[in-house]
C-alpha positions, 0 to 999 in steps of 0.5 A: 962750436967745438965738442967739449970746449965749455970753459968756466965763466968765473962763477963761485958755484961753477966748479971745475968738476961741474964744467968737466962733467958737462964736457965729458958728457958731450964728448961721450955722447958724440962718440956714441952718436958717431958709433951709431950704425948708419942704418939706424932711423936717426940718420934718415934724410941726413948726410950721415955725419956726426955733428954738433947740431945733430948731437942735440937731437940725438941727446933728446931722443936718448933722454926720451927713451931713457930718462935716467941717461945722465950722459944725454941729460948733461949733454943737453945741459952743457949745450944750453950753457954753450948757447947762453940759455937757461933751458938746462935748469929744467933738465937738472930739476927733472932728474929721476933721483936728484941728490941735494947737490942739484941745488948747487948745480942749478946755481952753477948753471945759472951763474955761468949763463948769467956771467956769459950773457949778462941776463940773470935767471928769473922764472926759470930758476925759481921753477927749477928750485920749486921743482926740486922741493923743500926736502932737497933744499933743506939737505943742500950744503952751504953756501948753496942752500942760503943762496937758493933760499934768498933767491926764492925769498925775492932777492935779485940773483946777484944779491942772493949769491952775495955778488951784488957788489962784485957785479957793480964793480964788473959793470964799472970796469967795462970798456963801455961802462955807463956813468951810473955804473961808475957812481954805484961802484964809487958809493960801494968804495966810499961806504966800505973799506973792504969793498976794494977786495971785490973791486980787485976780484972784478978786475981779475975776472976781466983779465982771466975770463974776458981777456980784457985789461982793466987796469986803467979803469981800475986806477980811475976808480981807486983814484 
């Protein structure tokens, strides 16, 4: 993996600013690691080279020494996103002085990993939102506040984000789609004329974020 090559996965909460912050943090901390004197105890029993794999351990040590080290924290968050894991959720929720923006950040991270690996967040996101607490949830801006409340109320992640129909169309446009996914998508199309907008958005997602031409499967559904 390359340092700072994290890209958007196509989420609605996952802004360019969110991804840029994650990438800048990795690059900045990697520079700090590379500048660390080789006499430092961190380099014991190593080849003294700064690598992606050493970056994670360095970030953990930095954060243990200073819980307010945002660069180290966001480096670990970014690395969790790169590896398709939800471990960064706890790191976001455990910030010393989180702002209401943390709710949107939690959803952005969850959405990114969900779209990359296809597995929605469960207990990890619930624990993180509960850790943030009702006061910050009440101060969060829309649409993050509504999505977080819906998820905590028991709605599936895609439905809480308002993307359940879009998710169905993404599945129906996959190259290895199942017939059940196609039937579900057709039910949406038959029940609501406006559903075609989500279908087209799903097709664009395949092209822009998965470099996959879904036109033939799109035509089949529209036909």
